[in-house]
N, C-alpha and C positions, 0 to 999 in steps of 0.2 A: 329877442333871443329865445332859443328853445327848439323844440321838435314839433313839427306839424305835418299832417297829411295834406299834400297838395291834390292828390287823386287817390284812387284805390291802390294804385301801383307805385306811387312816388311819395317819398318822405323828404321834407326839407329840414335840414339842421342848420340853424343860424348860431354860429359860435360867438361867444363874448369876446371882449377886447383881449383878454389873456386866458385862453382855455386852460383848465386844470381840474384836478380832483374828479368828482363824480360828474363828468362832463356830459354835454349833449351827445357827443359821439358814443359814449358808453350807453346812454339811453337809447340811441338809435340802434345800436347793436342788440340790445335786449329786445327791442321791437321786432327785429328780424327773426329772433328766436320764438317770440310769443305770438306775434300777429301774422306770421307768414312772411314770405319774401317780398321785399319792396326794393325798387331802385332808390338810391339815396343821393341827394344833392346836399353838399355841405357848403354853406355860404360863409366866406371869409371876409366879407366887407367891413366888419367891425374889428377884425383882428390886427393887433400890433405885433405880437410875437407868439411863437409856439415853442413848447418844450419838447424834449425827446420823448416824453410819455405820450404827448399828443400825436407825434409822428408815428409812434408804435401803434396807437389806437387806429390811426388811419390805415396803416398796413394791415392790421387785423381785420378791420371792416371790409377793406378791399378784397382780402382773401376769402372771407366768409361770403361776401356777395358773389364773388366769382364762382364759388362752389355751388350756388343755387341759381346760376345763370342770370344774375342781376348785376347792375352796374353802379359804380360810385363815380360821381362827377363833382369836382371841386369848382366853385365859381367865385369870382371876384377876389382871387388870390393876389395879395400885394406882391409887388416886384421883389421885395427883400425875402419873402417867404419862397417865391419861385426860385430865386437864386440859391437859397438854402437847400431846397429839394434837389436842384441841379448839382450843387456842390457835394451832397452826400450820395448822389447817383440814383435818386428816386424819381426823377422827373418822368421817366418812361412808364412808371407804375401807375401814375394817376392821370386821368383825363381832366383837363381844365378848360373852363370857358370864361368869357369876360363877365357874364352876369347870369342871374337866375333864369331869365328868359331864354338865353342861348343854351343853358343846361337843359331846360325843358324841351327845346327844339331838338337837341342832340338825342335825348332819350326817346322822343316821339319818332325820330327818323330811324332809330334802331330797334324800335319796339317789335317789329316783325321778326327780328333776329332773336330776341330774348323773351318776348311776350308770352 
């Protein structure tokens, strides 16, 4: 769990089973402001459930990244969380991939657009 730099341009955020409080997403948001703009991959592989505050944090980081021509990619999102995002009308806001490797491929394929 935690936040790590995969490359100079990409940060990986691995969420805990039940994200809350001073979460990894908030830490990643602070990194965007202090370390310059990064693309962000958020790994949901350990997550069982998310709160409304976590959804709010995701929306905030998506908007902040968009403002600096960077991307947010969610990976390994469990079906029940995907259904929740669909139910509240947010599925089109987030780009999702099956795993971290696919997220990296997606970012690398669009790097010429955002890089």
